Phi, psi and omega in degrees: 000134178231094173277320185232137179230117185257123173284129175234128178302136181291351179249027181241084188300323181297318179290320180298315183294325184259014186303324183282355178259000189273344175102003179277147173289326176220146175255135175253108177281115189263113175259001185258260188299327184284352187238125179289157182306323183283356178245006184301313183298314182295318180296319180301316180292321180296317178294319177303312182293326177296314178296325183289320192250340184269140175259110184274358167049056176096347175278127182291155181235128180229139177245119173275109178277174175283159185290157187288356175265014177247172177268010187258333198294323180293322176296323176301311180299315182300324182283320191262338191300320184294341183261016164054060166296156179295319184216150166258126178269123181259109181285157175054037175291115186246347182195169180303323183298329176297318177295320180300317180296312181296316181297319181299319181286323177299317179296317177299316181294320179298318178295316181296323182272355179070036179243169186303131176290128178077010183290335181251123182273179179241135166249118185272121178271113185261113186216025176223160177299320177299316181297320178298313182292337181250023187302319181293319177300320179293315183297326182258013186291332186199153173295342177289335183284111184258341185196161170245148174226133180276131174247094190282336182293308178293325180299312183293329173296319179294325179280351181061045176227165181279143174272123183239161177293326182291331173077017179300328184289346180245012181302313181297316182298318179299310181297320181297317181292318179298315182297316180297315180295317180294320179297328181269352178076031179236175181277166180211136186234146185274162180291156176293153168266120196267356176272100186297330185275345186264085183293318182292318177299321180294317179298316178297320179295320178294323179294322176298316181298317179297317180297330179282343177113007177294148178281334182187189185218141176274162182214155175250359180223134175301337180301331185272349192293317183299318180292320178299313180299321179293314182298320185268010172257152177297135174282165178298324179295314179297319182291317178300317180296319180299318178293323177299318179300311183292325176295321179295320178295317180296316181295321179296321178295320180294326183269356181070026180274130182278333183251131181241130178230149178214127181055035177081006181237145177292140177259109180252181186301316179299323180293319178296319179297317179294323178297317178299319179297317180297315181293318179299317179294318178299318180295322178296327180275355179079025181241013178281182180297000000 
């Protein structure tokens, strides 16, 4: 489960060492935007050593490599792949062919390193207009693609519009990514809220993302993680209703009743499916009955 994904600069050893104590479901070791060109080599080695020696104890590990139009990305893969991050994040994924290129090199590197073929998945970072329009092709390009993540800062620059807290400018992109991911049967994560000091704004932004269907939200500050985890976890009200739904279904089956109603509303298949999802998530978090 990934409710929260925290970006950590690959050249920040204190954060890397303490990553599993910060409260994120997954840590994103950033070798791209957070690292200047003259520090790429050092950051790559630091992330490699972190993956090799640190026990993240249930916290997922993701490495954002440099984009495939740079001279850095293959070296990023070569250094970190053997130490089995959960996912490689591919920035600026704009089309199926970008996934093909990345997958081909991942497969080559796995064979060369003698590790399991296909063991490390890809999370495609969608942050261009082209990527938004081709999101479904990207999502379905390979079995390695496990998730999409929206990158709104680069996207709005590409769209030539201002990035705002209200997020009206990314409404279409958010909906497009959720739809593409669901159609492809993979996960989808929302962009970070970049005002570190605005806790209420961040919470509202996370609630919007959850309402749209995102599985979780990325963050650039540990300060945001508790609220993100809370928003993307089932509330007690949601959980109680889910159990009521399943109890009503069970009682109807026992009584041989074909029509099931709860609180004056018909209980149909989508409602049952959502209830099952809520209960499964609660049980995974240890908050079920």
